[in-house]
N, C-alpha and C positions, 0 to 999 in steps of 0.2 A: 487762611488754611481751613479753619473750622467752619467758616462761612461756605466754602466750596463743598466741604463734606456734608454740611447740613442740606444744601441745595441738592446734592447728589442723592442723599438719603430720601429727601422728599420726593424727588422725581422717580426713584426706584419704587417707593411705596405707592405712589400714584399709578405707575405702570403696572405693578403687581395687582393693585386693586381693580384696575380696568381689565386685566387679563382674567382674574377670577370672576368678575361680573360677566364678561363676555362668555366665559366657559359655562357658567350657570345658565345664562339666558339662551345662548346659541347651541350649547351642547346638551342641555337637559330640558329646559322649559319648552323651547321651540319644537324639538322632536316629539315631546310628549303631547303638545298641542296638535301637531300634524297627525300623530297616531290616533289621538282622540277623535279628530274630525273623520279620519278614515274608518273608525269603528261605527260612525253614524251611517255609513254606506258600506257595510262589510263586503258585499258582493263585488262592488266596483274596486274596492281597495285591495282585494285579494286575488286579482287577476281575472275576474269574471269567469270563474270555472263553471262549466255546464255539466250537469249530471243527467244520466238517463238510467232509469230503473235503480236509482239510489247509488249509482257508481259514477265517479267523475270520468267524463269522456274527452274533455279538452277545454280549451279556453277560447272565448270568442275573439281574443286579441292575438292569437298565434295560429297561423295556418298549419294544416297537417295534410298528409297525403290520403287521398281516397282513390281506390282502384276498382275497376269493374264498371261495366256499363250501366249498372243500376244506381250509381251515385253521380252527383255533380262533382266535377273535377276542379281543383284549385289552380292557381297560377303555377307555373314552373318555379322551382326553388333552387338557388345556388348555395344554400346554407348547409355546409357539411358535405361529406362524400356522397351521401344518398339523398340529400335535400331535407328540408324541414327540421334541421337539427338546431334547437334553440341555443345550444352552447356554441354554435359556430355561425351565428347570424352574420350575414353579409352578402354582398353582391358578387358576381363573377369578376367584376372589374375589367371586362372585355369591352373595347371600344366599338362603336357602331360599324366600323369597317373591318373588324377582326374576322378572319376567315373561319375560326372555330365558332364564333357566335353566329355568323351568317349561316353556317352549315347546320347548327343546332336549331335555329329558327326555321329553316326550310324543312328539316326533319319533323319538327313539331307541327308545322303547317300541314304537311302531307298526312301525318298520323291523325290529327284532329279533323281534318276535312273528310277523311275516310270514315272515321268513327262516328262523326255527327252528320254525315251526309250533306256537308256544306261545300260550296265551291272554295277552293284554296284561297282565292282573293278575298273571300268574305269572312275568313277566320278572324275573330276578335283579336286586336293587338295585345291585350293583356293575357291571352292564352299562349302567346309566343315568347314572351320575355319575363324574366323573374323581376320581382320588386327589389328595391335597394337593400332591404333586410333579408330577403329570401323567405320571410315568414308572414307575408301578407295574408290575412285570413279572408279577405274579400275579393270578389271578382266583379267585373262590370255587369250591368243588366244585359248588355249585348252578348257577353260570353255565356251568361246563364240561359238566355233565349236560344242560343245556338245549340245548347245541350238538351233542350226539352224533349225533342223527338226521340233521341237515343235513350234517355232515362225512362220515358213513358213506355217505350217498346220493351225495354229490359224488365220493367216492373209489371207489365201487363195492365197498365191503367191508361186512361185517356190523356192526350196531350193537354186538354183543357184543365184537368185536375192538377197536372204538374205546373202548367202556366200560372194557375191561380196561386199555387204555393210560392212560385218565384215572385209574383206581384206582391204577395203578402210579406215577403222577406226582403223586398227592395227598400233600402233606406235612402232618403233624399239627401240633399246637400246639408252639411252641418250649418246650423243657424240660417238655413235657407239660401245661402250664397257661397259657402266655402266648400271646395272640393267638388267631387262628382258623385252621383248616385252609385251605391254599391249593394252587393248581395253577400251576406256572410255565409260562407260555404258550410261551416259546421252546423249552424242553426237550420239552414235549408235542408241539409241531409238528415238531421234529426226529425224534422217535420215529415220528410219522405218516409222515414222508418215508421213513424206513427201512422201515416196514411196506409201503409201496407199491413199494419197489425189490426 
C-alpha cells in the first residue's frame, strides 16, 4: 500500500515538475526569445507600416481601396461588406460556376476595360477575382501595365514615367523561384504621389 502511494507521489511530482518546466520554457522563455528577435527587425515585426509625411498610411501586407483614375487599383476584395475589412478577412466562397460570381466578374471586366481602354478579353485575371483573404496588397505586373495609360492621363504625366515606377516597384519571385512577380499597390501609389509633388 505504501509502495503504491510512494510511486504515485513520485509520478505526480515528476509530472508537476515537467509541467512547470514546460510552462517556463514554452510560456515565458520562448515568447521572450521570439519577441526579442522581432525587436531586431521592428519594421517587419510590427506589420510593415508605411508612413507618408510622418503619418501612417497603411501596411504593405494588407490591401486597401484606392479610387479615382489617378491611382493604381488593387484586386477586388470580398473581406467585409464594403471590402478590405481586416476584421472580416476571407473569400466570397463562391464556386467557379456560381451565377453571382460570374455576373460580378463580367461587370468588373466591362468596368475595367472601359476605364483602362483595354479589350475585355485582355483584362488581367487578378483584376477580376478577389484573393483568398480579400486583403491581398499586391497585383500582377500585367494588371499594373493595364492601368498605366489611365493613371498617366489622369495625372498629366507621361506613360513612360508611370511605367518606370511600375518597373521599379515590381518584385520578382521569392528566392528566385517561388510564386509570381508582384507589384505592391500601396508602395506604387505612394511613389506616384511623390512624382506629382
